[in-house]
C-alpha angles and dihedrals in degrees: 000000000000117000116223113238115255115255118240111242108230114240115256113255115241114254123245090255092053091048091051093047090053094047127102090238091063090046091052093048092047090050091050091049090048091054090051092050091047090051091056092047091047095053090045089054092047094055098040123092141284100046096212096141096075099089091049091048093052091048092049092047093051092049091049093051091051092050094050100041100084096042089049092050093050097043097044093043095051094043093047095049095042099041106019104039106025104032104024092035091056091051091051090047091054093052093043102244101105092142089069093066096090096050092043092053091049091049095046093048097042094052105031126354096047089058095042100049095034095047093048093051090043093052093044096048108028099027092050092047092051092049093048092047096051092038091053089051089052096052090046087054092239090134090056090050091052090050091051090050091051095247117146105235092200093056094040100044112011103043096055092047095047091048089048094051091046089055096040099055097060091041092052091046090053091047091050092050090049089049091052094048091048096047091044091051090053098043110027103058091047096045099038097035108236128127122265089235089064088051094056093042094051094047092048092052092047097052111107117186097222088057090060096046104036105030098030104035111018098039094046090044089058091045089053092053090047094051092046094051093046093047095047094046093051090048094049094048102038119129121255119274135038091286090058091053091048092051091047091053091049092048092047093053094046093047091046092051093050093043091050090052091048096046092045092052096049093041093053090048091052092044095053090045092051094043109032091170091072088075089069112085115221129197 
């Protein structure tokens, strides 16, 4: 008697909920929510006693400034000489206002380019290093060991690094602006042919105090917090193995770049709306 072949039971189709959970959209939303939760935990750790994270934060900040100094010097120097002195200086020469070059370079760097170049280098160097450091601790199971010992990983690892990045970003922006003013003082009067006294006078008349506080300090302070939170979150949640750490570093840098662009755009819009007088060039 012939036996009928067994029918294959069709595999159950995944539900809509399971499909959504496995999608990249859900992963992105979960990552965004995780960053928000980590931000709250970080600020809670900053303002709770005892304040034992300060030495680690100072050490991290000093190391980050040392890592970024040479890339900042090269990038700002090349961009200033190529764009500011040679290209923009020639345009000002043709329209007969060459003495405005010094003030214009200060204004451009203080409000825009100092943040752009500095923040990109900062996110690529410091953000990647923070993500790799915490991610390496995760794959070596150091975070699990801290949890077993009852040590709060956020307070021990995240808080010092976020405080360090928040301090580093304004310091690096100020260093980059000082670099630009110094290089421009050395190159521009000699190349464009105007006295150094005109240089100092034009820069002094162009300086506006809200530029130094809002666009140099406050904006870069927020960028530093943003980069620190993104880097720490990606390090804490990276997948196991060296490939997971590499992907986390890549994601942290990409997210930081896009977030810097977004924050810079909305901050400048709010700044110009709050201080309409900054649209009027002085000097």
